[in-house]
Phi, psi and omega in degrees: 000317180299322180293319179298316180300320181295330181284343177275355182294134179282129184248346182201145171232123185229154176232151183218158173243147174274107184288347178273358181300131183293152177292151179296149180296146179262166182303324183271003177231073186299139178269129182271356180297140185296330181292326188239006175275213180282104180221133179300138181203174183299343181264002182300335179298339178263118188303325184290344179252009192286333191254005178208105185294326183297323177290324183293330185254010173082084184297325180290322181294331183267006184297143184285147177233129176276128181246130176235136178238124185247141178259168179296339178284350182093358176285152182229132173254145187229144174209176180234135176248146167266164179118358173061212184299327181296316178295319179299320179296318178298318181294310186281326187261354178227296188299323182302329180296334184256003181247314181300132182098346180271160176285140177293351179263354187269061188298312182295317180298313181295316180301316181296322178297317180293314184292312183294325182287345181250010182303328182302324184224014186244233180082325180211179171065221189305318181298320179291329174298317180293315178300318180302314183296317179295317179300315180294320178297325179289322175297319177296319177298316177305315179293322179296319181294317185271346184076019184248148173288153182299324181300331177283329179290335185253020173134341177101146180295129176258331178223159185282334185214163181249131175282132184233148170254159184261136173250120182177178186276352185237086182303326181300328178295316178298318179296316182293331182272002176086014179294161183285349180171181181218136178247133180238154182281140171288131188267320188247139180260174181303328181294347180264012166068196183294328178296318177296318178300314180300320180292323176301317179293322178297320177298318178297319179296319179295320178297317179296318182291334184270356183238158182297153177300133181089354179287122185292136175238153178223151177246122178267110186263353169044054171066019191265350193251176169243177186299313183298313182297315182296319179296316178298317180297316180302315180291327182290332184249359186301324182271008181257010180095009180280123184266336174207157163250140190246134173045055183287335186246156174299154179303155175079356179272064187293318179293325177292326176298319178297317178298318180295315181304321181292335183262354182277158175300140182295341180276354183247142180265153173256119182243143178191173176123356178307323182250030175257161186225141174062162181298328178297318178296320181286333173298320178296322177295317179296320178293334179283351175093016179293156183267329184225129172253146190230065178295141173258117184297339178277354182234321193286349184136005179090182182292324179302314180284329179297325176296324177288323177299317179300319180297320177297313181298324178301318181298322183270355182070032182259138179290144173246114176234101188302147172277120168048221177071003170058229188299332179298312179295324183291322175299322178294308186296319185293344181256004181261137178302328180252024183284087187265335193204149173216172184258141172235109179286128175270100193264001176294149185301326182274345185076015186247357182231138178271127184218158178301144183287325187247016176286145003268012185296318181236151164249165179103355177291136180264125180271151181290145173237118183055035177082015179234140174247121177270121183273128186282171175257018177294154183301149179064223178272002176078015182253142180238128180293131181287116182294344181276349178285135186278078179277138175231148178302152185305314183298321178292320179295322181294331182280349183281000000 
C-alpha cells in the first residue's frame, strides 16, 4: 500500500501551447463563426467592437493552454486552460508549488492549497481558470492511475447517456438532429436601440418558425443587457417557445437579477452562471432567485468545486445545467441524480454540422446521436491528446 501511495505522488505540472492554433481574426478579415461574429456582448456599446465578439473580448487573452500533471507512476492527466500566457504563468510559477508532492487522489486538499495560496490576487477570473485546469488534469490523472472513468470516481454513473441541447446559430439544425432544444446568440445590444431590439425579436420569430411546435428555444444574452431590456425581451419571445434567457446581466449584479426575475414571465426561466466562480458565488445566484445555474468546470474552479456548487444548488432547488466543457460536463451530469441536461456547442462555422469541441487537440470525444451523448468507461475523461498536434512548452512559445 505504501508503494502504491508513493506512485500516486504528483511529480510535475507542465503547460504547453498549440503552435498550430490559428491567429485571431483581424478587423479586415471578419469571422463568420457565430461565437466570434456579430454577437451582443459587454463591449457592444463601443462601435469598433460591435461586429466581432472575439476581438471585443481579447483573443490572445483567451488562448488555450494545455496542462499536464504527471505522477510518480508515469501516468499523465491532461486538461485545457483558457487565459493564454498569463494562465500558464500562474500554473507553472505559483500553483505547481502547491501541487507537486501531493497525492493525485487528494482533490479537496490540493484545491484548497491552490485557492488559499492565491487569495491575495485570485478568488475569481483568471486565477480560477488556472486552478480549474490543474484540478481537471488531476481528476484525469486519478482516472489514468486507477483505470476508472471520472464519473465513477465522483459517485458512479446513474444513467447511460446525457440529454443535450444544441448551441449555435441554426436552431432548425438542432431540431432535425434530435437535440433537446436549441440556444441561439443574441445579436444586437441595447446600444443599438429599438431597431436592434426589433431585429432580435425577428430572429427569435424566425427560429420559432423553423422548428417544430413545442421545441425548446433559449436566448444567450452574454452579459450584454440591463434589467429593462432583458425584461422586455423575455416578454417579447415568451410565446415563441423560448424557455429561458441566459446570462442577460453582467456578473455580480445579484440584486438586479432578483429584480429581473420578478419582472419576467412566469413561464420562462432565468439562467446564468457561466462567468461565476466558486460555490460562494453560486450561492449568491441561488439567493437572487435564478432558476438555472450554469457552472463551467473549466472556469468555475474545476470539478472539485463544481461538486460543491451542485450541493449548494440542491439546497435551493435550483437546476444545474453546465456550460459547455464537453466530456468533462458529461461525466458530471451522468453521475448526478438530477442530471437532466447539458450543452453541446455546434462549432462548425455554418452551424450546420456537429463536430468535436476540442478537435484536433483531442480524440475520444463522443458526439451526440439523436440528442444523446453516451459517456464512455475509458479512464479519466476518456480523451487522448493528439500526438500530431504541435505542442511546445510555454517558455518556448512565449519566446516566439
